[in-house]
C-alpha positions in Angstrom: 238.6 127.8 51.4 238.7 130.5 54.1 240.0 129.6 57.6 236.4 130.0 59.0 235.2 127.6 56.4 237.9 125.1 57.4 236.8 125.4 61.1 233.2 124.9 60.2 234.1 121.9 58.0 236.1 120.3 60.9 233.2 120.8 63.3 230.7 119.4 60.8 232.8 116.4 59.9 233.4 115.3 63.5 231.0 115.1 66.4 233.8 115.8 69.0 236.8 118.1 68.2 239.5 119.1 70.5 241.6 122.1 69.4 244.8 121.7 71.4 248.5 122.5 71.7 250.2 119.4 70.3 248.6 116.0 69.8 247.0 113.4 72.1 250.3 111.4 72.0 252.4 114.5 72.7 250.4 117.4 74.3 252.5 120.5 74.4 250.9 122.1 77.5 249.5 120.8 80.7 245.9 122.0 80.0 245.9 120.1 76.6 247.3 117.1 78.4 244.6 117.2 81.0 241.9 117.6 78.3 243.2 114.5 76.5 243.3 112.6 79.8 239.6 113.5 80.5 238.4 112.5 77.0 240.4 109.3 77.1 238.9 108.5 80.6 235.5 108.9 79.1 236.3 106.6 76.3 235.6 109.3 73.8 236.3 109.1 70.1 237.4 112.5 69.0 239.3 114.4 66.3 242.0 116.9 67.3 243.6 119.8 65.7 247.1 120.9 66.7 246.9 124.7 66.6 250.6 125.0 66.4 250.5 123.5 62.9 248.1 126.2 61.7 248.8 129.7 63.0 246.0 131.2 60.9 243.4 128.8 62.4 244.8 129.4 65.9 244.1 133.1 65.6 240.8 132.8 63.8 239.4 130.2 66.2 239.7 132.7 69.1 237.3 135.0 67.2 235.1 132.3 66.0 234.6 130.8 69.4 234.9 134.0 71.4 237.2 132.0 73.7 240.8 133.2 74.0 242.6 130.1 75.3 243.4 126.5 74.4 242.4 123.8 74.5 238.9 124.2 73.2 236.4 121.3 73.1 233.5 121.2 70.7 230.7 118.6 70.9 228.2 118.5 68.1 229.6 121.7 66.7 229.1 123.7 69.9 231.9 125.0 72.1 231.9 123.3 75.5 234.9 125.2 76.8 238.4 124.8 78.0 240.2 122.6 80.4 238.5 124.0 83.6 235.0 123.5 82.2 235.9 120.1 80.9 237.3 119.1 84.3 234.1 120.4 86.1 231.8 118.6 83.7 233.8 115.4 84.0 233.8 115.4 87.8 230.0 115.9 87.8 229.6 113.0 85.3 228.0 115.4 82.8 230.8 115.3 80.2 230.4 111.5 79.6 226.6 112.0 79.0 227.3 114.8 76.5 229.8 112.6 74.7 227.4 109.7 74.6 224.6 111.9 73.3 226.9 113.2 70.5 228.0 109.7 69.5 224.3 108.6 69.3 223.5 111.7 67.2 226.4 111.1 64.9 225.2 107.6 64.3 
């Protein structure tokens, strides 16, 4: 399976995916830590991928998403953005609505 196929499979298998540095229990950068905090504050159920454990995926995802930095949040297979965008959407109350819609779509 190619790395792009692995990315697509991860996005198809989970309604919410956070590509991050480290894990939710041990984020390895402040932006990833903030992203986890935001998702947890929304009560989100999400999958995560530690990009440090898969260097091939880490590089391929930048091209796949056309987004150069991490973390990267995907909801329903679509890139939402990084920490700054997540923070803005969270503060406006929009991120919680997006997460709720994804959960209802996922069933």
